[in-house]
N, C-alpha and C positions, 0 to 999 in steps of 0.2 A: 438200619438207621441211616445209612448212606443215601439210600433212595428217598427216605423221608425228608432228610434235611437238604441234601444237595439236589436231588431230583425234583422234589415237590416244593422245596422252599419253606418247609415247616419251621415255625419259631420254637416249638417245643413238642415233646412227645410225652405221653403219660402211660402209666401202667398201674394195675392194682391186683391184689390177691387177698384172700381171706387171711386175717391176722395170724392164725395158728398154722398156716400152710408154709412151713419154713423154706423148702426149696425155691418156690417162686418169689419169696421175699429176699432171697440171697442174691438173685441175679441182678435186679435193678441197681443196687449200690456198686456192684462189680462193673457195671457199664457206665457209671457216673450219674445215675439218677439220684435225686434227693427226696427225702420224705415230703409228702404234700398233704398231710392230714389223714383223716379216716372217715369212713361212712359205714352204713350198715346195709345189708341185704338179707334175703331169706335163703337159708341152706337147710335142706331136709325139713322144711316147715318151721324152722326156728330162726330167730334173728341172729345174725353173726356179723362181727366187725370186719371191715375190709380196710386194709392199709393201702394208701394211695401214694404213688411216686410220680415225679415229673423230671424230665430231662430237658433243660433249656438248651437252645442251640449253642450258646456260648460254652456250656459244659461239654457238649458233644464235640465241639471244635477242638478242645484240648486233647481229646482222645482219637480224633479223626484218623482213620487209616489212609495211607497214600497209595495203596496197591489195588484200589477198586476203581474201575472205570464204568461209568454209566453210559449206555449206548441207546440212542433213539428214544430217550425219555420224552423229549420235546414233542415227538410225534404222537405220544399218548395223551398229552395234556388236554388238547381240545376235546377228546372223547370223554375225559374225566371232568370236563367243565372247569378247567383250571388254566390260569395264566402261567407263563414261564416264571420260575423263581427269580427273585432279585439277585443281581450280581453282588458278590461280596467285595 
């Protein structure tokens, strides 16, 4: 998440998992994600509900670690077709 928000300047991150798949649905709230609705997809040929999660930058900032250093991310941005992230 540090690379996503600090390195690439993302405003939010998202995640999803099948509604009945408990382990992947326990991780997002532990990281500060908030519920963001539901959708459906096909699993084993049958429709299945997917729980959606989002992590706004502001929410991540509250839990931001200070022991991570990003190195040379700026060198990668032109290759990825991205501009440097805005300064906070």
